[in-house]
Rosetta silent file (secondary structure, phi, psi, omega in degrees, C-alpha in Angstrom):
SEQUENCE: XXXXXXXXXXXXXXXXXXXXXXXXXXXXXXXXXXXXXXXXXXXXXXXXXXXXXXXXXXXXXXXXXXXXXXXXXXXXXXXXXXXXXXXXXXXXXXXXXXXXXXXXXXXXXXXXXXXXXXXXXXXXXXXXXXXXXXXXXXXXXXXXXXXXXXXXXXXXXXXXXXXXXXXXXXXXXXXXXXXXXXXXXXXXXXXXXXXXXXXXXXXXXXXXXXXXXXXXXXXXXXXXXXXXXXXXXXXXXXXXXXXXXXXXXXXXXXXXXXXXXXXXXXXXXXXXXXXXXXXXXXXXXXXXXXXXXXXXXXXXXXXXXXXXXXXXXXXXXXXXXXXXXXXXXXXXXXXXXXXXXXXXXXXXXXXXXXXXXX
SCORE:     score description
SCORE:     0.000 S_00000001
   1 L     0.000  129.038 -175.151   87.118 -113.145  163.821 S_00000001
   2 L   -72.567  141.313  177.563   87.354 -113.410  167.635 S_00000001
   3 L   -83.796 -175.972  179.634   88.847 -116.696  168.934 S_00000001
   4 E   -92.762  149.716  177.016   87.785 -118.872  171.729 S_00000001
   5 L   -65.038  131.775 -178.606   88.693 -118.430  175.427 S_00000001
   6 L   -65.881  -21.293 -175.758   91.561 -120.827  176.201 S_00000001
   7 L   -97.013  -48.217 -170.257   89.898 -121.705  179.536 S_00000001
   8 L  -115.419  -11.021 -178.797   86.111 -121.912  179.037 S_00000001
   9 L    85.401   -1.322  175.964   85.605 -121.807  175.291 S_00000001
  10 L   -75.214  172.613 -178.962   83.586 -118.531  175.284 S_00000001
  11 E   -60.239  124.950 -178.272   84.401 -115.689  172.963 S_00000001
  12 L   -74.680  135.995  178.755   87.925 -114.361  173.786 S_00000001
  13 L  -116.710  -42.571 -174.584   88.132 -110.592  174.548 S_00000001
  14 E  -133.973  123.333  174.142   91.494 -110.066  176.283 S_00000001
  15 L    51.586   44.202  177.842   94.684 -111.954  175.867 S_00000001
  16 L    62.507   22.098  176.209   92.853 -115.005  174.387 S_00000001
  17 E  -127.627  152.204  170.497   90.519 -115.090  177.433 S_00000001
  18 L   -74.246  169.563 -174.717   86.938 -114.027  178.013 S_00000001
  19 H   -59.064  -45.193 -176.239   86.302 -111.181  180.445 S_00000001
  20 H   -63.774  -47.840 -176.541   85.367 -113.522  183.339 S_00000001
  21 H   -68.071  -34.406  179.395   88.322 -115.834  182.963 S_00000001
  22 H   -63.626  -46.733  179.344   90.691 -112.865  182.461 S_00000001
  23 H   -68.212  -31.813  174.613   89.507 -111.227  185.723 S_00000001
  24 H   -62.049  -37.020 -176.296   89.671 -114.576  187.526 S_00000001
  25 H   -91.140  -14.615 -175.173   93.296 -114.978  186.570 S_00000001
  26 L   -85.031  132.623  173.317   94.371 -111.329  186.967 S_00000001
  27 L  -134.336  128.250  175.757   95.936 -110.073  190.198 S_00000001
  28 L   -81.055  -12.869 -178.434   97.292 -106.600  190.639 S_00000001
  29 E   -88.662  118.612  174.984   99.152 -107.722  193.736 S_00000001
  30 E   -83.431  -35.915  179.016  102.655 -108.963  193.045 S_00000001
  31 E   177.590  158.688  175.667  103.359 -109.587  196.719 S_00000001
  32 E  -113.416  139.924  172.821  103.127 -108.503  200.367 S_00000001
  33 L   -96.153  123.375 -177.993  106.088 -108.002  202.639 S_00000001
  34 L   -69.869  144.272 -179.734  105.402 -109.317  206.151 S_00000001
  35 L  -159.529  159.466  169.252  106.073 -106.875  208.950 S_00000001
  36 L  -104.266  144.728 -177.278  105.336 -106.001  212.572 S_00000001
  37 E  -113.145  130.299  172.644  104.036 -102.495  213.317 S_00000001
  38 E  -119.269  139.086 -179.105  105.105 -100.265  216.177 S_00000001
  39 E  -126.070  130.003  179.557  103.466  -96.911  216.874 S_00000001
  40 E   -72.456  125.195 -175.108  104.977  -94.196  219.138 S_00000001
  41 L   -77.114   -6.000  178.183  102.368  -93.534  221.836 S_00000001
  42 L   -98.303  -44.296 -173.892  103.497  -89.889  222.147 S_00000001
  43 L  -117.553   -4.191  179.179  103.679  -88.569  218.592 S_00000001
  44 L    66.165   20.487  165.448  102.052  -91.454  216.558 S_00000001
  45 L   -66.082  160.911 -171.558  105.015  -91.947  214.266 S_00000001
  46 E  -133.558  155.620 -174.699  105.136  -95.497  213.056 S_00000001
  47 E  -144.951  128.687  171.917  107.813  -98.129  212.407 S_00000001
  48 L  -128.541   12.049  177.776  107.839 -101.416  210.523 S_00000001
  49 L  -140.578 -122.424 -178.227  111.563 -101.606  210.000 S_00000001
  50 L   -97.077  -29.127 -171.933  114.527  -99.931  211.613 S_00000001
  51 L  -122.227  147.948  174.274  113.387  -96.316  211.680 S_00000001
  52 L   -76.997  141.753  176.770  110.208  -94.452  212.803 S_00000001
  53 E  -109.169  151.997 -179.698  108.355  -92.573  210.095 S_00000001
  54 L   -55.536  147.331  179.570  106.347  -89.303  210.613 S_00000001
  55 L   -56.863  148.650 -178.922  102.748  -89.642  211.820 S_00000001
  56 L   -68.609  -50.966 -171.100  100.098  -89.937  209.107 S_00000001
  57 L  -136.514  158.696 -178.273   97.553  -87.411  210.398 S_00000001
  58 L   -69.148  -25.733 -176.903   97.231  -84.703  212.964 S_00000001
  59 L   -86.500    5.386  175.763   94.335  -86.538  214.637 S_00000001
  60 L    54.188   51.202 -179.378   96.644  -89.562  215.246 S_00000001
  61 L   -80.619  115.393 -175.031   94.209  -91.956  213.575 S_00000001
  62 H   -68.700  -31.667  177.697   95.538  -95.471  214.176 S_00000001
  63 H   -64.029  -39.552  177.363   93.499  -96.905  211.300 S_00000001
  64 H   -67.077  -38.081  179.605   95.138  -94.558  208.793 S_00000001
  65 H   -63.549  -44.490  179.812   98.551  -95.508  210.147 S_00000001
  66 H   -63.918  -40.958  179.179   97.843  -99.219  209.679 S_00000001
  67 H   -63.155  -43.056  178.847   96.535  -98.620  206.155 S_00000001
  68 H   -63.436  -40.633  176.633   99.634  -96.606  205.230 S_00000001
  69 H   -64.348  -40.947  179.041  101.975  -99.316  206.524 S_00000001
  70 H   -66.906  -41.898 -178.484  100.228 -102.015  204.511 S_00000001
  71 H   -63.938  -39.744 -179.409  100.192  -99.923  201.354 S_00000001
  72 H   -70.296  -21.597 -178.932  103.943  -99.226  201.645 S_00000001
  73 L  -102.344   13.440  177.929  104.619 -103.004  202.071 S_00000001
  74 E  -113.909  133.758 -178.404  102.528 -104.057  199.076 S_00000001
  75 E  -104.158  126.714 -175.421  103.952 -104.338  195.553 S_00000001
  76 E  -111.582  152.945  166.105  101.468 -103.609  192.724 S_00000001
  77 L   -72.377  -39.363  176.714  101.518 -104.144  188.979 S_00000001
  78 L  -146.371  161.344 -176.945   99.770 -100.817  188.666 S_00000001
  79 L   -66.501  128.151 -179.891   98.455  -98.190  191.095 S_00000001
  80 L   -72.456  153.618  176.312   95.114  -99.336  192.459 S_00000001
  81 L   -73.374  -35.490  178.825   92.002  -97.190  192.203 S_00000001
  82 E  -142.917  142.356  174.191   91.145  -97.966  195.854 S_00000001
  83 E  -139.623  106.884 -173.077   93.046  -99.547  198.678 S_00000001
  84 E  -123.581  151.491  176.051   90.974 -100.027  201.853 S_00000001
  85 E  -128.526  152.779  170.124   91.449 -101.976  205.068 S_00000001
  86 E  -127.071  131.759  179.542   89.100 -103.192  207.762 S_00000001
  87 E  -149.069  137.699  175.357   90.415 -104.037  211.152 S_00000001
  88 L   -96.950  115.343 -179.801   88.804 -104.550  214.558 S_00000001
  89 L   -99.490  111.626 -177.136   90.925 -102.967  217.215 S_00000001
  90 L   -66.818  159.906  175.831   89.965 -104.494  220.605 S_00000001
  91 L   -64.244  135.470 -175.928   89.785 -102.375  223.758 S_00000001
  92 L  -152.859  166.081  176.224   93.221 -102.017  225.209 S_00000001
  93 L   -93.013  124.383  178.798   95.388  -99.901  227.511 S_00000001
  94 L   -81.929   94.693  175.803   97.569  -97.450  225.576 S_00000001
  95 L  -148.193  161.657 -175.358  100.919  -97.802  227.267 S_00000001
  96 L   -63.992  130.361  179.106  104.427  -98.558  226.245 S_00000001
  97 L    98.920  -11.896 -179.841  104.915 -102.262  225.534 S_00000001
  98 L   -63.836  131.302 -179.950  101.210 -103.110  224.939 S_00000001
  99 E  -119.395  145.108  179.966  100.993 -105.730  222.186 S_00000001
 100 E  -133.874  146.396  168.529   97.983 -106.660  220.017 S_00000001
 101 E  -113.098  113.309 -172.356   97.381 -109.269  217.299 S_00000001
 102 E  -111.556  139.331  172.065   94.989 -107.778  214.763 S_00000001
 103 E   -90.773  120.139 -177.224   93.133 -109.375  211.852 S_00000001
 104 E  -115.491  123.381  177.572   93.400 -107.028  208.911 S_00000001
 105 E  -104.496  122.623 -174.522   91.199 -107.386  205.829 S_00000001
 106 E  -109.420  134.912  178.948   92.551 -105.631  202.728 S_00000001
 107 E  -121.760  123.769 -177.475   90.375 -104.685  199.749 S_00000001
 108 E  -122.298  127.775 -179.893   92.065 -103.648  196.511 S_00000001
 109 E  -114.688  123.931  179.584   90.094 -102.200  193.541 S_00000001
 110 E  -124.907  135.346  176.466   91.916 -101.958  190.169 S_00000001
 111 E   -94.671  122.940  179.269   90.792 -100.438  186.901 S_00000001
 112 E  -110.393  117.318 -176.532   92.140 -102.340  183.916 S_00000001
 113 L    88.715 -177.260 -178.164   92.014 -100.445  180.635 S_00000001
 114 L  -130.977  161.117  174.803   90.252  -97.167  179.853 S_00000001
 115 H    70.592 -154.717 -175.367   86.869  -95.899  178.823 S_00000001
 116 H   -68.467  -24.864 -177.128   83.750  -98.022  178.506 S_00000001
 117 H   -86.044    1.248 -177.339   85.730 -101.203  177.894 S_00000001
 118 L   -65.115  143.891  178.349   87.634 -100.863  181.222 S_00000001
 119 E  -108.083  147.721  177.903   87.375 -103.811  183.628 S_00000001
 120 E  -113.029  122.665  179.164   87.189 -103.592  187.420 S_00000001
 121 E  -113.147  125.313  177.702   89.018 -106.195  189.486 S_00000001
 122 E  -112.139  124.736  179.536   88.322 -106.491  193.213 S_00000001
 123 E  -122.439  143.067  179.661   90.700 -108.504  195.393 S_00000001
 124 E  -130.684  140.774  179.615   90.515 -109.204  199.115 S_00000001
 125 E  -138.046  157.097  176.081   93.169 -110.582  201.456 S_00000001
 126 E  -131.781  135.391 -177.090   93.389 -111.212  205.184 S_00000001
 127 E  -133.699  156.265  168.809   96.455 -110.908  207.369 S_00000001
 128 E  -104.052  129.495 -178.701   97.335 -111.087  211.058 S_00000001
 129 E  -112.777  131.265  172.981   99.264 -108.049  212.175 S_00000001
 130 E   -92.168  119.377 -174.025  101.451 -107.933  215.267 S_00000001
 131 E  -124.402  142.938  176.235  101.093 -104.457  216.711 S_00000001
 132 E  -150.222  156.623  175.155  102.651 -102.744  219.732 S_00000001
 133 E   -92.129  134.404  177.672  103.035  -99.346  221.337 S_00000001
 134 E  -141.565 -167.642  176.865  106.565  -97.988  221.754 S_00000001
 135 L  -128.494  126.780  179.115  108.452  -94.673  222.025 S_00000001
 136 L   -71.070  166.317 -174.707  110.411  -93.305  219.059 S_00000001
 137 H   -64.172  -39.286 -175.624  113.950  -92.045  219.602 S_00000001
 138 H   -68.422  -42.457  179.357  112.978  -88.352  219.406 S_00000001
 139 H   -70.651  -26.697  177.222  110.164  -88.630  221.913 S_00000001
 140 H   -64.393  -30.360  176.585  112.428  -90.665  224.151 S_00000001
 141 H   -63.615  -39.679 -178.959  114.672  -87.604  224.401 S_00000001
 142 H   -64.274  -20.812 -179.878  111.675  -85.698  225.801 S_00000001
 143 L   -95.876   -1.763 -176.108  111.354  -88.307  228.560 S_00000001
 144 L  -105.731 -174.607  177.628  115.010  -88.256  229.478 S_00000001
 145 L   -98.345   12.598 -179.907  117.244  -85.714  231.145 S_00000001
 146 L   -67.366  141.120  173.655  119.018  -84.947  227.830 S_00000001
 147 L  -158.161  148.901  177.074  119.415  -81.299  226.931 S_00000001
 148 L  -103.809  -14.617 -179.037  121.448  -79.121  224.587 S_00000001
 149 E  -172.334  173.950 -179.873  120.759  -75.835  226.288 S_00000001
 150 E  -130.524  143.278  166.486  118.751  -73.847  228.788 S_00000001
 151 E   -99.200  116.839 -176.805  116.448  -70.882  228.689 S_00000001
 152 E  -102.149   96.512 -178.409  117.095  -69.009  231.899 S_00000001
 153 E   -87.865  123.393 -174.177  114.041  -66.827  232.523 S_00000001
 154 E  -127.269  163.498 -179.768  114.655  -64.255  235.312 S_00000001
 155 L    79.261   68.143 -178.781  112.857  -61.523  237.311 S_00000001
 156 L   -72.019   -3.075  175.494  109.698  -63.265  238.674 S_00000001
 157 L   -82.346  -13.819  176.923  108.606  -59.929  240.100 S_00000001
 158 L   -64.887  135.482 -173.223  107.702  -58.683  236.658 S_00000001
 159 L   -65.552  -15.562  178.271  103.903  -58.640  236.166 S_00000001
 160 L  -108.536   18.631 -178.058  104.228  -60.655  232.891 S_00000001
 161 H   -58.752  -50.079 -174.318  106.662  -63.325  234.290 S_00000001
 162 H   -65.600  -35.786  175.841  104.055  -66.143  234.172 S_00000001
 163 H   -63.179  -39.776  179.302  103.005  -65.076  230.622 S_00000001
 164 H   -66.578  -39.271  179.347  106.665  -65.269  229.525 S_00000001
 165 H   -65.222  -42.057 -179.408  107.076  -68.715  231.100 S_00000001
 166 H   -71.941  -28.404  174.432  103.960  -70.020  229.372 S_00000001
 167 H   -60.279  -43.144 -179.937  105.135  -68.433  226.116 S_00000001
 168 H   -62.756  -49.003 -176.558  108.320  -70.558  226.321 S_00000001
 169 H   -62.594  -41.857  179.747  106.346  -73.760  227.046 S_00000001
 170 H   -66.794  -41.674  179.114  103.911  -73.161  224.152 S_00000001
 171 H   -59.713  -47.500  179.737  106.658  -72.328  221.647 S_00000001
 172 H   -66.162  -40.775  179.967  108.555  -75.503  222.428 S_00000001
 173 H   -60.947  -36.295 -177.939  105.410  -77.606  222.529 S_00000001
 174 H   -82.227  -14.380 -179.992  104.467  -76.501  219.013 S_00000001
 175 L   -78.182  146.420 -175.380  107.979  -77.130  217.653 S_00000001
 176 L   -80.429  125.090  171.915  108.512  -80.459  215.904 S_00000001
 177 L    61.783   30.270  173.563  110.640  -83.024  217.808 S_00000001
 178 L  -123.007  138.903 -172.824  111.907  -80.428  220.381 S_00000001
 179 L  -137.965  153.227  163.565  111.160  -80.890  224.064 S_00000001
 180 E   -95.039  112.876 -173.140  111.605  -79.347  227.486 S_00000001
 181 E   -88.430  -18.224 -178.663  113.053  -82.225  229.512 S_00000001
 182 E  -161.701  143.524  167.586  113.150  -80.390  232.858 S_00000001
 183 E  -118.639  135.560  179.743  112.065  -77.153  234.561 S_00000001
 184 E  -131.480  123.540  177.933  113.980  -75.990  237.592 S_00000001
 185 E   -76.233  136.796  177.637  112.951  -73.090  239.772 S_00000001
 186 E  -114.910 -174.188 -175.986  115.715  -70.675  240.808 S_00000001
 187 L   -57.901  -39.539 -178.393  115.882  -67.812  243.286 S_00000001
 188 L  -139.076   34.642 -179.712  114.129  -65.372  240.970 S_00000001
 189 E   178.486 -157.644 -178.641  113.104  -67.333  237.933 S_00000001
 190 E  -139.260  139.961  171.100  112.957  -70.705  236.066 S_00000001
 191 E  -102.675  129.147  175.293  115.475  -72.708  234.008 S_00000001
 192 E  -108.036  116.477  178.987  114.035  -74.572  231.051 S_00000001
 193 E   -90.603  122.382 -171.973  116.188  -77.472  229.843 S_00000001
 194 E  -127.927  158.824 -174.653  115.523  -78.095  226.152 S_00000001
 195 L   -90.405    6.510  176.326  116.739  -80.570  223.517 S_00000001
 196 L  -139.214  113.459  178.310  117.728  -78.012  220.808 S_00000001
 197 H   -69.517  -29.926  179.351  120.251  -75.326  221.386 S_00000001
 198 H   -68.568  -43.770 -174.632  119.471  -73.735  218.022 S_00000001
 199 H   -70.878  -36.289 -178.524  115.716  -73.408  218.696 S_00000001
 200 H   -67.021  -24.043  175.832  116.085  -71.885  222.157 S_00000001
 201 H   -71.174  -33.601  172.364  118.039  -69.012  220.684 S_00000001
 202 H   -64.706  -41.241  178.758  115.089  -68.314  218.440 S_00000001
 203 H   -64.537  -40.150  178.885  112.759  -68.384  221.434 S_00000001
 204 H   -60.735  -42.442  179.823  115.081  -65.976  223.293 S_00000001
 205 H   -66.025  -36.548  177.410  114.924  -63.448  220.441 S_00000001
 206 H   -70.695  -35.779  173.165  111.133  -63.714  220.376 S_00000001
 207 H   -58.587  -47.147 -179.272  110.948  -63.239  224.136 S_00000001
 208 H   -60.663  -41.877 -179.433  113.023  -60.037  223.832 S_00000001
 209 H   -69.295  -39.146 -174.013  110.793  -58.717  221.086 S_00000001
 210 H   -80.742  -43.958 -173.220  107.509  -59.547  222.752 S_00000001
 211 H  -107.947  -27.759 -179.799  108.203  -58.678  226.369 S_00000001
 212 L    81.423  131.200 -178.657  111.420  -56.611  226.373 S_00000001
 213 E   165.538 -164.166 -179.704  114.407  -57.175  228.599 S_00000001
 214 E   -96.459  124.498 -178.936  118.012  -58.218  228.697 S_00000001
 215 E  -117.847  127.012  176.488  119.076  -61.125  226.449 S_00000001
 216 E  -133.029  134.127  177.105  122.414  -62.893  226.730 S_00000001
 217 E  -122.242  120.246  179.317  123.490  -66.022  224.871 S_00000001
 218 E  -126.063  156.327  175.627  126.570  -67.954  225.999 S_00000001
 219 E  -133.718  154.297 -179.300  127.953  -71.395  225.129 S_00000001
 220 E  -139.562  136.523  179.654  130.277  -73.771  226.962 S_00000001
 221 E   -70.863  126.482  179.776  132.252  -76.763  225.754 S_00000001
 222 E  -101.413  -48.058 -175.808  130.888  -79.938  227.273 S_00000001
 223 E  -166.032 -177.987  176.995  132.624  -82.796  225.531 S_00000001
 224 E  -123.162  138.493  173.556  133.874  -84.110  222.220 S_00000001
 225 E   -82.123  106.500 -173.091  132.219  -86.577  219.895 S_00000001
 226 L   -73.714  -14.673  175.669  135.088  -88.989  219.366 S_00000001
 227 L   -76.869  -28.994 -178.904  133.381  -90.573  216.332 S_00000001
 228 L  -118.097   -6.718 -177.958  133.374  -87.288  214.426 S_00000001
 229 L    61.327   28.523 -179.711  136.041  -85.328  216.391 S_00000001
 230 E   -97.121  137.204  176.120  133.486  -82.524  216.761 S_00000001
 231 E   -77.753  134.215 -178.067  133.379  -80.384  219.904 S_00000001
 232 E  -104.656  126.810 -178.790  129.930  -80.462  221.603 S_00000001
 233 E  -115.543  154.858  168.085  128.635  -77.283  223.240 S_00000001
 234 E  -114.676  145.608 -172.991  125.697  -76.407  225.419 S_00000001
 235 E  -113.415  134.222  171.478  123.979  -73.017  225.106 S_00000001
 236 E  -108.588  124.153  175.712  122.513  -70.833  227.846 S_00000001
 237 E  -109.819  102.067 -178.782  119.951  -68.272  226.755 S_00000001
 238 E   -89.526  120.094  175.686  119.537  -65.839  229.635 S_00000001
 239 E  -124.817  113.985  179.120  116.489  -63.594  229.371 S_00000001
 240 E  -107.463  112.969  179.028  115.913  -61.121  232.197 S_00000001
 241 E   -63.489  141.121  174.994  112.626  -59.299  232.104 S_00000001
 242 L   -78.276 -172.173 -176.641  112.939  -55.617  232.946 S_00000001
 243 L   -76.289  -15.778  175.566  110.677  -53.986  235.538 S_00000001
 244 L  -136.371  173.729 -173.982  108.176  -53.212  232.805 S_00000001
 245 L  -123.501  166.793  169.799  107.237  -54.736  229.447 S_00000001
 246 L   -55.240  132.571  178.853  106.671  -53.892  225.816 S_00000001
 247 L    99.620  -17.154  176.844  103.267  -52.260  225.609 S_00000001
 248 L   -77.315  157.247  177.082  103.526  -50.674  229.138 S_00000001
 249 E  -111.907  121.894 -177.632  103.408  -46.906  229.538 S_00000001
 250 E  -118.068  144.817  175.078  106.065  -45.330  231.742 S_00000001
 251 E   -97.315  114.476 -176.057  106.422  -41.803  233.024 S_00000001
 252 E  -150.699  136.667  178.294  110.081  -40.729  232.770 S_00000001
 253 L    49.964   44.878  179.480  111.798  -37.422  232.262 S_00000001
 254 L    64.283   19.087  178.508  108.445  -35.621  231.942 S_00000001
 255 E  -116.236  154.215  168.994  107.403  -37.975  229.103 S_00000001
 256 E  -110.006   98.052 -174.545  104.701  -40.596  228.789 S_00000001
 257 E  -101.072  124.815  171.607  106.450  -43.339  226.786 S_00000001
 258 E   -87.669  111.053 -172.722  104.610  -46.227  225.316 S_00000001
 259 E   -72.084  127.372  177.502  107.386  -48.845  225.267 S_00000001
 260 E  -110.776  -23.455  173.730  107.825  -50.589  221.936 S_00000001
 261 E  -155.910  147.116 -178.460  111.215  -52.223  222.659 S_00000001
 262 E  -133.489  116.165 -179.973  113.387  -52.686  225.705 S_00000001
 263 E  -136.206  118.084  177.985  117.062  -53.648  225.244 S_00000001
 264 L    63.540 -121.791 -175.801  119.590  -53.536  228.027 S_00000001
 265 L   -94.491   -3.404 -170.556  119.275  -50.145  229.735 S_00000001
 266 E  -108.405  136.181  175.399  117.315  -48.437  226.963 S_00000001
 267 E  -115.800  126.555  179.772  113.543  -48.195  226.493 S_00000001
 268 E  -120.109  146.226 -179.852  112.336  -47.006  223.073 S_00000001
 269 E   176.865 -141.001 -178.260  108.837  -46.034  221.979 S_00000001
 270 E  -131.159  136.721  177.305  106.573  -43.040  221.509 S_00000001
 271 E   -80.910  107.728 -177.517  105.877  -40.032  223.762 S_00000001
 272 L   -69.210  -32.955 -179.665  102.105  -39.942  224.000 S_00000001
 273 L   -65.999  -26.541 -174.504  102.148  -36.456  225.583 S_00000001
 274 L  -108.696   38.651  176.559  104.106  -35.144  222.586 S_00000001
 275 L    52.610   49.635  173.585  101.746  -36.578  219.955 S_00000001
 276 L    67.700   26.807  175.220  103.614  -39.868  219.476 S_00000001
 277 E   -66.200  136.413 -178.987  107.052  -38.391  218.956 S_00000001
 278 E   -60.877  138.629 -174.133  109.703  -41.106  218.945 S_00000001
 279 E  -138.604  146.986  177.186  111.449  -41.299  222.352 S_00000001
 280 E  -145.669  127.998 -173.352  114.358  -43.245  223.802 S_00000001
 281 E  -137.453  140.442  168.538  115.406  -43.161  227.478 S_00000001
 282 E   -82.165  101.761 -173.483  117.955  -44.848  229.715 S_00000001
 283 L   -83.671   -1.682 -179.963  115.575  -45.950  232.427 S_00000001
 284 L   -85.163  -18.002  179.519  118.275  -47.251  234.742 S_00000001
 285 L  -116.104   17.619  176.935  119.657  -43.865  235.736 S_00000001
 286 L  -136.488  146.734  176.087  116.374  -41.944  235.904 S_00000001
 287 L   -70.042  136.756 -179.544  113.330  -42.254  238.105 S_00000001
 288 E  -142.355  161.675  178.635  110.399  -43.722  236.252 S_00000001
 289 E  -137.824  134.726  175.539  106.865  -44.892  237.097 S_00000001
 290 E   -78.702  109.544 -176.459  104.703  -47.525  235.404 S_00000001
 291 E   -84.291  -40.600 -178.733  101.544  -45.640  234.586 S_00000001
 292 E  -153.912  155.436  175.588   99.604  -48.299  232.685 S_00000001
 293 L  -120.085  177.707  176.272   99.995  -51.886  231.270 S_00000001
 294 H   -59.253  -22.376  177.431   98.293  -53.686  228.447 S_00000001
 295 H   -66.325  -21.944 -178.246   95.615  -54.718  230.972 S_00000001
 296 H   -88.343   -4.290 -178.332   94.529  -51.090  231.108 S_00000001
 297 L   -70.712  140.722  176.386   93.883  -50.825  227.338 S_00000001
 298 E  -126.261  137.487  177.193   90.215  -50.213  226.357 S_00000001
 299 E   -89.640  128.214 -178.820   88.745  -50.658  222.895 S_00000001
 300 E  -133.988  163.087  177.803   86.565  -47.686  221.848 S_00000001
 301 E   -87.671  139.865  172.868   84.675  -46.404  218.812 S_00000001
 302 E   -82.849  121.872 -176.793   85.926  -43.561  216.719 S_00000001
 303 E   -92.921  -42.526 -177.017   83.124  -40.992  216.458 S_00000001
 304 E  -138.750  134.362  176.439   84.813  -38.272  214.397 S_00000001
 305 E  -143.984  104.179 -176.022   87.982  -38.278  212.282 S_00000001
 306 E  -134.128  163.318  173.857   88.729  -35.164  210.263 S_00000001
 307 E  -103.937  134.704  177.468   91.741  -33.131  209.119 S_00000001
 308 E  -120.205  152.344  174.256   92.106  -29.589  210.415 S_00000001
 309 E   -91.243  123.434  177.695   94.534  -26.815  209.459 S_00000001
 310 E  -127.238  115.737 -177.075   96.694  -25.740  212.396 S_00000001
 311 L    54.889   38.994  178.006   99.251  -23.041  211.690 S_00000001
 312 L    82.262   -1.420 -178.791   98.994  -23.748  207.957 S_00000001
 313 E  -114.540  143.435  174.351   99.554  -27.515  208.409 S_00000001
 314 E   -76.363  128.821  176.506   97.001  -30.326  208.201 S_00000001
 315 E  -131.817  148.428 -178.029   96.544  -32.240  211.375 S_00000001
 316 E   -83.623  133.273  178.503   94.253  -35.099  212.207 S_00000001
 317 E  -118.061  125.521 -177.380   91.535  -34.476  214.771 S_00000001
 318 E  -128.908  134.960  170.611   89.851  -37.518  216.354 S_00000001
 319 E  -118.646  142.688 -178.431   87.040  -37.913  218.821 S_00000001
 320 E  -130.627  165.325  171.709   86.137  -41.201  220.542 S_00000001
 321 E   -80.884  123.812  178.536   83.585  -42.507  222.997 S_00000001
 322 L   -63.874  130.608  178.217   85.074  -42.391  226.500 S_00000001
 323 L   -68.680  -10.564 -179.530   85.183  -45.951  228.015 S_00000001
 324 L   -90.679  -48.421 -177.483   84.268  -44.446  231.401 S_00000001
 325 L  -125.735    4.506  176.318   81.116  -42.414  230.702 S_00000001
 326 L    59.309   29.914  171.928   80.603  -43.005  226.948 S_00000001
 327 L   -93.001  155.106  178.477   80.799  -39.247  226.283 S_00000001
 328 E   -72.393  128.349  179.584   82.559  -37.876  223.194 S_00000001
 329 E  -135.171  155.427  179.514   86.152  -36.881  224.067 S_00000001
 330 E   -79.760  140.738  174.510   89.121  -35.625  222.127 S_00000001
 331 E   -86.326  128.143 -174.180   92.075  -37.950  221.440 S_00000001
 332 L   -74.955  -24.811 -174.524   95.291  -36.344  222.709 S_00000001
 333 L  -132.211   71.786 -176.249   97.683  -38.090  220.245 S_00000001
 334 L   -79.253  -10.816 -176.392   96.057  -38.554  216.834 S_00000001
 335 L   -60.241  138.804  177.867   99.287  -38.464  214.842 S_00000001
 336 L    72.750    6.126  177.916  100.144  -41.572  212.796 S_00000001
 337 L   -92.780  136.778 -177.937   96.714  -43.166  213.454 S_00000001
 338 L   -67.478  130.658 -173.998   94.962  -44.376  210.335 S_00000001
 339 L   -64.259  -29.294 -174.926   92.036  -42.135  209.494 S_00000001
 340 L   -80.958   -6.604 -176.603   89.825  -45.035  208.375 S_00000001
 341 L   -64.461  135.615  176.222   89.899  -46.905  211.760 S_00000001
 342 L   -97.522  -31.239  178.075   86.576  -47.441  213.391 S_00000001
 343 E  -125.083  138.050  177.435   87.934  -49.079  216.603 S_00000001
 344 E  -139.864  160.691  176.390   91.111  -48.211  218.462 S_00000001
 345 E   -97.685  136.327 -177.047   92.656  -49.077  221.827 S_00000001
 346 E  -134.400  164.732  167.860   93.104  -46.266  224.338 S_00000001
 347 E  -129.387  153.547  176.124   94.244  -45.586  227.937 S_00000001
 348 E  -109.222  122.555  178.677   93.036  -42.855  230.256 S_00000001
 349 E  -130.567  122.939  178.078   95.805  -40.991  232.137 S_00000001
 350 L    52.936   44.235  176.571   95.019  -37.934  234.251 S_00000001
 351 L    69.961    8.710 -179.307   91.517  -37.640  232.674 S_00000001
 352 E  -114.030  145.923 -176.826   93.008  -37.496  229.182 S_00000001
 353 E  -102.185  127.302 -179.809   92.520  -40.223  226.501 S_00000001
 354 E  -119.368  139.566  174.476   95.577  -41.493  224.589 S_00000001
 355 E   -83.834  138.788  177.958   95.605  -43.922  221.683 S_00000001
 356 L  -121.136   12.556 -177.785   97.888  -46.981  221.940 S_00000001
 357 L   -97.539   74.664  175.213   96.901  -48.540  218.524 S_00000001
 358 L  -162.955    0.000    0.000   99.929  -47.790  216.319 S_00000001
């Protein structure tokens, strides 16, 4: 036989209380820890103690940051089903040092028990939050003259110099907590001062692969960290673009070489005139001419792709639509091109069409 509610005398359901009295007396919140909130105006990381924490969302939603901070500073008996906040953020200037006092209304929904007999408890609280914009330690490095190394980009006469410079900027921009703190123009290039010596070495390797040129990495002892007795070095990543780039076609030693890699004095790639035969030339001691660059590439439709027997061997025969007059023309270097391709990139040299899609 069910007993009476200790508070109101109605039929007891839970812990000698009726549902209403139980819900009135129940609170899922054990306590709130008071805090002030600081948000980095550059990366949206947030701080309510001694250290900044990573930003909540890519869209830098301030409301989500405030919700997360309150959730982390609330102690629950059990995980709530919903935890929502409402806050009016007045119009303000987003700059370092700006302070706001915000009224935050918290709504907590808790499910007690399971199934049809489960009870729902809704609790609401209101707090005043002291909020300010600041700069986290990592972003502060980006605003300072601090650097661990330099990328020294050279040969501004190269037709892809600006592309290479922008490539460096974009790579560092996308890297987490790494910054270019200064750019300095030199006689024939740009020095990029960056906050990570390890990362700039990765960028140097990618520059060499993408554009081709001379890559040198050196380090020099700067000072010693007396707290750890470790020697501190700075790294210089020198990347000198060659006179041509990966993807360019050069005429050298009676060959038409599509450059696939350029390292030091050597250019490696495929001889288009010799049906894509691998070729390697020392371009520093032979006369060469840049015949075409990636800007000269044209995308065309493959009209015919069949295999023919030539001297007892099967060879691929491909015809494409000429990008100049849209007439059907023979491809001079069909070797190693996938038979199923419908679109390929070509260049026209001396009225002949060569494929560059391999």
